[in-house]
N, C-alpha and C positions, 0 to 999 in steps of 0.2 A: 466590520468585515466576517473577522472572525465572531463576534456574537451571533449576527445572522446565519452563519454558517453552524455554529452549533445549535441553534433553535433546529435547521433541518435534519440535521442529522441525527437530534437527540440527544446532545453530548458524545459521541460518538468520534471522536478526532485523532485516533489511534495513528494512522497513514499518514495525515496531515501533519501535524506533529512532528512527529520522526522524520518526512518532508522538510520540514522546517528547518529540524535542527540536523540535516544531511545538506542543505542549501546553503547554511552557514560556516559549516566545513568544508564545503566546496568553493567557497567564495574565500576562505581563508587559503587555501592551497591558489586561488587565482593570483592573490595581493602578493603570492612568492616570484613572481618576475619583478616586480617594484623592487624588494630586497637583495634582487641579483644584479639591476639595472643600476642602483644606486651603488654598489661597490666597482663595476664593471668601471663606469665613466669614472669615478672616483681613481681607478688605478689608473685608468688613462691621462687623466689630466696629471698624474704624480709621477705618469713613467713608471710604475712600476707593476703593471699586471703582468704575470706569466703563464704558463701553459699550465703549470700545477693547480693554479687560481682559475685559467679557463676551463680545464677537467672538474676542478672540484662545483664551480658554477653549473657547468652544463648535468654533471649528474644529480645534485639540488634539483635542478629544473626534471631534467626525467622524474625524479620522483612525485615531486610534487604534480605536474600533469597527471601519471599517473593516478594520483589519490584523486586527484579535481575530476578526471573521467568516472572514476568510479563511486566517490561521491555523487556527481550530476547523474549517472545513472540512475542509481536507487532513488534521487530525491523524484530524478523523472518517472520512474515504477510507480512510488508511493502514491507522487500528487495525480497519476492517471486512474492509481486502485482507489483513490481518496474519491474522486472525478466519477469516476464511472460507479462507484458503489454509493455514493450521495444522489445522482439522476436516479439509481434505478430505485431506491428506497424512496425515493419524493414522492416519485409517477407512482410506486405503490402507495403510498402516504395517501397520495391523491387520490387515489383511484377508490381505495376503500373510505373515506372522509366521502368521497362523493356518491357514494352504492350508501351510505347512510345518510346524508339527509331529506331531510321532506322533499317532496317534489313543488312545493311553493319556493326554495332556491333557486329550481332550475328555471321557473319562472320568471323570476325576476335578474336572473345573470344572463347577459347575452351572449348565443354557444362561440361568437368570436372570442370573448374577454376569457374563458376558460379554455379555448382550445389556445388560447396563446399563454397563459396558464401552466396548463401540462407542459405541451410543446416547448415554447419558446425561452417564457421565462427562465425556465427550468437549465433550459439550453444554456442560459447566458451565466446560472451561476457554475454550474458544468464547464463554462468555459475558462472563466478566473480563478477556480481553483485548479485547473488542469493546467493549464499555462503562463497567467498572469501572475499567481500569488507567489511561486515560486520568484520569478523574475524580482518583481517588486522586495522581494526579501534581501534575494541577492545586488539587487542595486545598494539597496541601504547599508545591508551589511559591508559590500566593495567600499562605495564610498567613506563609509566610516572604519575603516582596517586604514585605508588611504590619509585618511583627514588623520589620525594619530602617527602612523607613519612619521607622515611631513611635520608632525608641530616637534618632534626628535629630530629632526634635521635642520628645521629655522623654523621657533615659534612665531616671528615678526610674519614672515611669508604665510603662516599657517593661517593666521589668522586676516592676511590680507586676503586671502583665498576663501576665507569661510565667513568673512563681513556681507558677501552680494546674498547669501543665502537665506537669513532672518529675512534682508528684504524682498526675495523672490517668496517667499513662502504667502505670502497673501494672495499673488498672483494666484498661486496653483488652488487657494481656500474659494477664489472668486469663481474659478473654473468649476469648483464640485457644487457653488451655489446654483449656479447658472445651470448644473444637470439636476440637483433636484428641484428647480422651479420649474424647468421644463420637460425634465423627461416623460412628465405624467401624459403632457397634450401628445407625445410623440407615441408614449403607449395606449391612449385612448384611437388617435386612427390609426395606429396597428390594428385596433381590435375591429375598428370598426370598416376596416377593408380586408381583413381575415372573413366579417359576416358578409360582406359584399362580394369577396370571391365565393364563399361559401354560395350564395345564395343564388348568383350567377351560376356557376356549376349546376346544382342540384335542382335547378326551376329553371332548367334549357326548355325541356320539353314546352311547359307551359309559355316562356318566353317566346319561343318558335312559335309557337301555335296560336299567340293572340298579336306576334309581329310588333313584337316590344323589343326584341334583341336592342336598336336606337338607344330605347328611353333606360332600360337598365345596364347598357355599358355606358350612358353619361353620367348614372349614378356610382358605378366603379370606377370611370376615370376620376371622378371629381372625389370619391375621398382616396384613392392613391394620389390623385396633388394635394391633397390636404394633408395627407403622410409625406408626403415628400418636400412640403414646404414645413411643418415643422421639425420636420428633420434636420432640413437643412437652417433652420433658426437655432436649433438647440446645438449643431459644430458650429454654427460662426460665433454663438457664445463661450461655447467650450475654450475653440480656436482661437479666441483671444486672449481667455488667459493661460491656456499651455503657451503659446510663442511668447508671451509677455513677461513670462514666467523663463523662459529659456535665454530670452535676451536680456535679464538681467542676471544672471548666471555668466553670461557671455560678459557684460560689464564687470563682474569680478572678475575675470580671468584677465583683463585688460589694467584694472587697479593692481592687483599683483606685479602686471609687466612695470607696471611705472614703479612701483616702492622697491622692484628687485633691482631698476635699473639706478632708482636714485642713490640705494643701497653699495651698491657694488663701485659705483664711480665716487662714491664718498668712501670709498676704503672699507665698509662696514661689514663687505658681506663677498665671500668668493665666488670666481666668476665660475666655476666649476659647481659649486652648489647656487646657486642661482641657474644654470641651464638642468641641470640633476633636475633642480623643482620644477621647471615648467614644463619637463617631459612629464615628470609623476603626476604632477596635476593633473594630467588630461584622464586618468584615471579615476581622479575625481570629479570632475565635470561631468562627463561622458552619462555614468550609472544617473545622475543627480537627474540631468534631461529625459531619459529615461522613465523615472517615475513623475516626470509631469504627464507622461505620455500615458502611463498606465493607471495613474492614481484616477481620474472620471470613472475608467471601466470599473473602481469596486463600488463608487456610486451607481453605475448602471446595475450590478449585482446585487446590493442592497436594496434600492427599488424594487427588484423583480423574486428578491429574496421575501419582501415585503408583502407582495401579491402572494406570493403563494403560502405566505403563514397565515395570511386572510383569509384565506379558505378553508388552510389546514383549522383555523380557531372557530369554521364558523360550528354551531351548537348541531348536535345530530339531536335527533328525536331520544329522548330518555330511554335508556333500557333498563331493567330491572336487574339484580345483581343475582337473581336464581332463577332459574327457567323452571317453564311449567309445560307438562303434556296434555292434551286435550282427553279427553272421555267420549266424547262426542261430538259432533259439527253443528248444530242446533245453531243462527245466526239473529243475534236481537239487535235492535235501535233502543236504546231509552233516550227519550228526548232528546235527539239528539241536532246540537244547533254548528253550523260551520260558515265561517267569513272567509272569503278572499279578499286578503286585501281588505278595503272598508268596503264590501260588494256581500252584504247577505244570501249565499246560494242555498243552505238550508235552513228551515225553522220549525224547532220542535219535533223531529220526526221520530217516529215509533211504530216498530214493527216487529215480528219474528219471522223469520225463514224455517221451518223446522229440516232436521237432518235428513237429506235421501229425500225431501221434494225439490221441485219448480218453480221459482219467484219471478215474476218478470215483472220488468221497469215500465213505466209508459210515462211520455210526458213530448211536450214541445222540448224543441235545443234551448240550453239556458236553465233546464227547468230542476237539476241536480241530480239525474239517471248518473252520469261518469262518475261524480262527486259521492255519490254512496258505493261505487266501487272501490274507492280511489281510500276511503274509509274504512274498509274492511281488509284493504290489505294495507295500510296505515301507512299510505304514503304521504297521508296527511295527519296530526291530532285534530281532534273537534275541540270545537272553543267549549262546549259544554255539553253535560248528556255522558252517555256509552255504545262502545260497541264491543258488543259480547259474542264470543266464539266459543261454544262448548262450555259454557256457564263459568268463562275466563274472560275476564276485559282485556282487550289485545295489547292494551299498555303494561301491562303484566305480563306479559312475553317477550322473549328476548326475538327481534326482525326476523332474523335467518328460521327460528324455529316457527315463527308465524308463515312466512310466503310459502316453507315448506309443506305446507296443507294449503295452498292455494296454485290452481293451475289459469292462466288467463287466455283468451284467444280472444283478440279485439280486431277491431275492422283493417286499421292501420299496422301491416304485419310487416316488423325488419327483422331481416339475415343477415349476420354476419356473412364479412368478405372472408370465406371460409368456402369449405368444402359441404355436401348436406348432408354428409354422415353427422358431420359435428355440429351441424345447426339444428340437427334433430337433436344429438346427444347434451344440448345443453340441459332438456328436461332431466337427464341422469347421468352424472359423469362418469360413474363406472361401470355405465351399461356395455354388454358385450352387441359383438358385431350383428349377432341373429338375433338380439331383443330390439334393436334397434329397425333391423328390417320386418321385424314383427309388428312394431308400433307404424310403419310405413305401409305396409296392407292395411293393418285395421283402418289407419285414414285415408282410405283409397289413394295412397300416390305410390305406389312403389312401382307400378307399371310404368307411368313415364317420367320414373328416376332412371328404371333400365334402360331404357332406351336414349338417355344422354351421353354422350362421349363417352364420360367415365364413370356413368353411373354414379352410385353412391359419393365418389371421388372428385366427382364434378365442381369445380370453385364455382360460388353463383353470383360473384359479383355484390361490390357495396349497396346493401338493402334490400338483396337480393334481385338486384336489375333485371337479370337472362333470366327470371322469370316469371310468366303471366301471373294476375291475380291470384287467380284461383289456386294456381299450383302452389303458388306460397302460403296463400290459408291454409292447407292440407297439409303443406310440412310444422305450418305451428300447431296446427291442432294435435300432429303426430309426434312433436317433441314435449307437448301438455298431458298425451297419452304413457306416453313414455315417462314419465314423472309422474300420473297416476296418482292424483292428492284426490281427497275425499269433495275439498269444498271448486267448486271452476263458477267461473266468474266469465262470462260470455257475452259482449258488442257482438248482435245479428249480425255473424260472419257471410252469411249469402245476400245480405243487402243488396250490393252492388253487382251480384254477379250477371254471367250469361246462363241460362237455362241450366247447361250439358255439367260445367263446371257448378252451379248451385246443387245440384244433383246428387254431384259428388260431395261436395261439402258438407249436405245437410246429413247425406249418409255416417261419414265420418263424423258428425257433433253427435251425434247419435248414440251411437259406439262409444264416445270421449263421455259421455253424460250417466251412462248408466250405475245407476245406486250412486249417483254424487246428490251432495247437496249443490244447487243450481241458482246461480243468481243470472238472469239475461234483459239485458238490454236490447227490447224488442222495436225496432223499425218497420216490419210488415207483422200486422196484427193477424193476419193467418197462422203464423209459426208461434202462438204461444195460445191459439184456443183451448190447449189444453193442460196448461200449467195450473201445477194446486194454488196458486193465489197471484190475481192482479196487482201491484200496485199504480198508483195512478197520481203524477208529479207534476203540481201548476205552479210556476213560480217561487219552489222549493219548499212546498208544501203538499206536506200528504192528503186529498182532497178523495180519494176510492180506495176501496180495498175490498178483495173480492174473486170468485172465480169469474170467466166470461161470461157462463150465461146470466147469473148475477145483473154486472154491471151495464150488457145491453139493455136493459129494461129499465133500468133509471134513470133514463134522460138527462145524463148529464154530460162532461168532457168527452169519457171514453165511450159513451152510447155515439154522442155526435161523429166520434173519428170513427170508430165502425160503420156507421153510415155511408159517413164520406170517403171510403176505402171502400164499401163495397157499390155505388155508384162508378168510383173511379176505374173500378175493375170491370166495369161496363162496357166502357166507353171504346167506340170503334171506330175509326178512321176511314172514312173511303175515298174513294179513288178519286170524285171530286173535288169534297173537301182537302185531299192532299195538294190538290193542281190548283186549288183556289189558295191553300194558307201558301204554298211555293213560289206562286206565281208562273206554274209551268204550264206551256202554250204549245201547240201541236193537231194537227188535225187526229193525227193516233191519238192521242190522250184525248179528243174530245169527242171521236167515235167509239172508243172504249167506254166513252160515260155516259152518252147519249142514250 
């Protein structure tokens, strides 16, 4: 447990070490009543208890209580500080680590698993450090002090009392092994349940619209039942070991009574010593029984700590020791190949996007368009070849520096559960309110923001749930404008917007990309007619490259795609066709179509 905590804390255990030492001192004073009890009972049996002795014993207990309370209070404070500091630092480390990991890590890890690691696993570690660790130390110290004290009173009875401990310990180890064997199943079930809950809540609109409430709830219900079954099996297995451990300790107490009775009737033990021993021995057994309850918690924490460390030990994208600055913003791909898992996505791609030019990426879904933008931002590293920006390999730049040169605007806009002001300000942390408002005006979103109840201080909800798609797009463009990066990666943001929003968003995009190096993923060919170059991708290969006028004359993929889009743009649906398509009947409709 201590090693797991040391790993997570980075070796800084100052408060935890001090809390441990304070707990030991606290237990020393916790054992003070044992001494008083021994002498009081002894004096009572010898009829030698005096007022002076009672006063002395009372004073001794009063001082012991004061010191015990002081040590307990400071130990609790230090444990709490250790738990809170470890929780905070661990979550910050996890956040920092996750930020530096390649996107492939997130593609192969379930969101429920990461959610459990960041929230529940860290909370489990904090709970053990804050509440369990000091109690466990206290129980061990108090039992040890009691055993040593009783050895001085009568070593025979003390050994009889201790004989049950080594017999009971295997039961505790059995419980620990059960935890080790079954905890992973519980954690897996917990991750699956978390994922199902998140999917159920986040996908509620889709679930309702396709009348899948029952089906999706059955999946959620099934995952919860699996979690319940796994948790019951774990607790049942642990319970058998812990109960057996406590039962054997009780047998030890019975053995103590039998031996004490025999020695007393044989005249080898004074009655008062036997009675004193019976009373004081309770201070030995009670803490040991508590240890049986606390001990499995350490294994839970060890598992949780292991899962946290597994994330912290993930290999991030390698960073250069020295940073570099860019002098220009040309983007070049030199023989780039990239595979996702075992599927090759890009095959020997080479092109150059000159500074302050517009390069459009065209191709079917899965052709590698988004992968190219991800490689420019170095969300992944290439398998072979080079991605060059401003004559510098992206691998030779620190990630934060590289991303400072890039703004991204994609269709799938995510806004944080914060104010509109702070969502725009993400583009530039030290921006003034005036700068944020100016960016919003340029992005054509100032007017609708001003109409909201709290203006720029309006909370937008998780993922921007309270705003329309067009409004979210314009806010995302505003924060890209505020960042004012020289390179813009744009997944055509107007593809699925209504005409009014499309007009506003397109105006905002036109402002954003002025004098920028623009890489645009094109969904509507009409929006890239004026691009400086168009790259056509098919199955991960660059098959065509040139301006629009050149590509529509070569009778290849782009030309065919352009012709199909032109034909589609001329389609009209007549009232008769609409009636026949939808099955609508009625004399009024029939008369209109006659």
